[in-house]
Residue, then its C-alpha position, 0 to 999 in steps of 0.5 A: m917117116a923119120t929122117c936120120k939126123g946124121c945123113g938125112i936118109e929116111i928111116e922107120w923105127q921098128q921094134r926088134d928083139n924088144k928094142y926099137v931100131p932104125i930101118e931103111p924102108t928101101t932095103g929093110q936093113v938096119h940103118k948104120c949111119p956113115a956120119y954117126s962117128k963123125h958127129r959124135t964129138t965126145k965118148q958117151e959114158v955109161h952112168t949108174g944112177i937112180l931113175t926117180a921119174a919117167d914120162d913120154s918126154g924123158a927121164t929124171i936120173y940122180y947120180n953124183g949128188k944131183e938130179r938131171r933130166y934127159a930127153f928120150g927123143e925118137g926112142r921113147a917107146a923103147f926106153l919106156s918099154t924097158i922100164q915097164n918090162s923090168g918089173y920095178l917102179p921108180p925109184v929104180t937103179v939104172e944104167i944110162a948114157h946120153d949124147a951131147k944134146g941130152f938125149v938118152t942113147h942107152m938105158k938098162v934097169i939094174g934093180p931096186v934102190h937101197p933105202d940109204d940111196i933114197d934118203k940121199v936123193e931126198e937130202t939133195r932135193q931139200e938142199q936144192k930148195q934151200k939154195d933156190p931163192e924165194p919165189k917172187t911176189n905175185t904182182d897180179f895178186q897185189t894189183a887185185e888186192k889194191l883194186k878190191k880195197d879201192l872198190e870197198s872205199a868207193r862204196d863207202n864214199k871215201y876219197v881214193p886217189v886214182e892213178g893217172v887222174n890229175t887233181d892239181s888244177t895248176s898242172e896240165p891234165s894227164q888224160t882227156p876230160a872224158e877219161d878223167r870224168k870216167k875215172y871220177h865216176e868209177r872212183i865214187g861208185d857211180w855207173w858208167l854207161t855205154i850206148g850204141g848200135t850197128i844198123n845194117l844198110t844191106n849191100y855189105e854196108n852198115v853204120k855204127i855209132e856209140l857214145e858213153g857217159p854217166a848213167e844219170d845222163r842216159d836220157e840225154m845220151v839216147a836223145y843225142l844218139d837219136d839226133t846224130l843218126a837223123q843226120f845220116g842217109r838223108n840223100n838216099p830215101a832207102t838208106s834213111d828209111l832203114i836208119d829211121s826204122y832203127r830209130v823208131r824201133v830201138l831208140k823211141k819210147k812209147g808215145d814219142g813222135a817219129 
């Protein structure tokens, strides 16, 4: 159910005589909005132009040396039907009128387009392309290319300055030591490892622990993670059993003690 934009009365769009018209559901009569003339601020002129494209949302019309886009709005079905039933495919010569907001209010297909007029449309498009500025460089592409070169240099063990990492020992570090260390390992091509896990303690409780560092220190990281978990739940036998079970199943190597 639609609503008249002029007076707010509920209406239904129904097809009558190959046209979609607003109907008042209560009376079945064509809705004639009392506020229509009041809301129209300027007289709508009918233009003759070339329909170069049309879809569900609207139509592109060429006239007076320029292509313009107009919306169909709620009458899209009627306007599309007019085009489809004309027996012509765009580009085609049409009559068109629109309101101040750019919505089509009238469209009539006249006939085919003269070849000279089609050439004018193409000339206008070419002129518009020349006036438009060159597209801006894709900075995302530039960033990706820089990262690719940095990675290739790192694999060749070449020094690549890392943005944000302080290399001057006389000034304050720009990042934390852990961040600097991570950047350093990424720069020289070493692996950086994150180890962690979540233990379900039942009763909608869990404990989550995580640490990261260079992969070469993974044994020390696992030992530190195990020792840290051993500090939890010591005042509750049920909780400590769940944590210790996780430690044995996940963190202990074969042959290690409990």
